[in-house]
C-alpha positions in Angstrom: -1.7 11.0 7.3 1.9 10.5 6.4 2.7 6.9 5.5 6.4 6.1 4.9 6.9 3.0 2.7 9.9 1.1 4.1 9.6 -1.9 1.8 7.0 -3.1 -0.7 5.2 -4.9 2.2 5.8 -2.7 5.2 5.0 0.9 6.0 5.2 3.2 9.1 3.0 6.1 10.1 2.6 8.5 12.9 -0.7 8.4 14.8 -3.6 7.1 12.7 -7.2 8.2 13.3 -10.4 6.3 12.6 -11.0 8.3 9.4 -7.6 7.3 8.0 -8.5 3.6 7.7 -10.3 4.3 4.3 -7.0 5.6 2.9 -5.0 2.8 4.5 -7.2 0.3 2.7 -7.0 2.2 -0.6 -3.2 2.1 -0.4 -3.3 -1.6 -0.4 -2.5 -2.4 3.2 -4.2 -5.5 4.6 -3.0 -5.3 8.2 -2.6 -2.4 10.7 -0.4 -2.8 13.8 -1.1 -0.3 16.6 2.0 0.2 18.7 0.6 3.0 20.8 -0.7 2.2 24.3 -4.2 3.6 25.1 -3.1 5.3 28.2 -0.3 7.3 26.6 -0.7 11.1 27.1 -2.2 12.9 24.1 -3.6 9.8 22.5 -6.5 11.0 20.3 -8.2 7.6 19.8 -8.8 4.5 21.7 -7.5 1.1 20.6 -11.2 -0.1 20.5 -12.3 2.7 18.2 -9.3 2.3 15.9 -9.9 -1.4 15.7 -13.6 -0.9 14.8 -12.7 1.5 12.0 -10.0 -0.7 10.6 -12.2 -3.8 10.6 -15.1 -1.8 9.0 -12.7 -1.4 6.0 -11.8 -5.1 6.0 -8.4 -4.6 7.5 -6.8 -6.9 10.0 -6.0 -4.9 13.1 -3.5 -6.0 15.7 -2.7 -4.2 19.0 1.0 -4.6 20.0 1.6 -1.7 22.4 5.2 -0.5 23.0 6.0 1.4 26.1 8.9 3.9 25.5 11.7 2.4 23.5 11.4 -1.0 25.3 11.3 -4.0 23.0 10.9 -7.2 24.9 11.8 -10.4 23.1 8.2 -11.6 23.1 7.0 -8.4 21.5 9.6 -8.7 18.8 8.7 -12.3 18.2 5.0 -11.4 18.0 5.7 -8.7 15.3 8.0 -11.1 13.4 5.1 -13.6 13.3 2.7 -10.9 12.1 5.1 -9.8 9.4 5.6 -13.4 8.2 1.9 -14.1 8.0 0.4 -10.9 6.6 0.7 -9.5 3.1 1.1 -5.7 3.4 1.5 -4.3 6.9 1.2 -0.7 8.2 2.5 0.0 11.8 1.9 3.2 13.7 2.6 4.9 17.0 2.8 8.6 17.9 5.6 9.4 15.5 6.5 6.1 13.8 9.8 5.8 15.7 8.8 2.9 18.0 7.1 1.1 15.0 10.2 1.3 12.8 12.5 0.2 15.6 10.2 -2.7 16.5 10.1 -3.7 12.8 13.9 -3.5 12.6 14.4 -5.8 15.5 12.0 -8.3 13.9 14.1 -8.6 10.7 16.4 -11.5 10.0 20.1 -10.8 10.7 21.0 -10.8 7.0 18.7 -7.8 6.3 20.5 -4.4 6.3 17.8 -2.5 8.1 19.8 0.7 8.4 20.1 0.9 4.6 16.4 0.3 4.2 15.4 2.9 6.8 18.0 5.6 5.8 15.9 7.1 2.9 12.8 7.4 5.2 14.4 9.8 7.7 13.1 7.7 10.6 15.6 7.1 13.4 16.8 3.7 14.4 18.0 3.0 18.0 19.6 -0.4 17.5 
């Protein structure tokens, strides 16, 4: 499991497995956002199984699937609300790219997301 800390309250990871939820909890995350749709080719886990594993660790689990690099305004607003109301959030998708781009779109205009993301090596498509 390769978690990239973007800020002190937000991290991104490639695909998580049920067994990763113990480590996610140990790293201090309180909320997991799954941005990977269940029907995506090569998806090793189901949303239902991931949610059960996260909740077994006392984590809040939220399913916000992102299809391709499409970020509808309502999806961005949902993630913005999650970020505003949860302490330490970890978002994941297949590689982390959709998750970091969704996070970037949910940030206030005065935040320099490119500067925050540059050290992570993740790619923004703003």
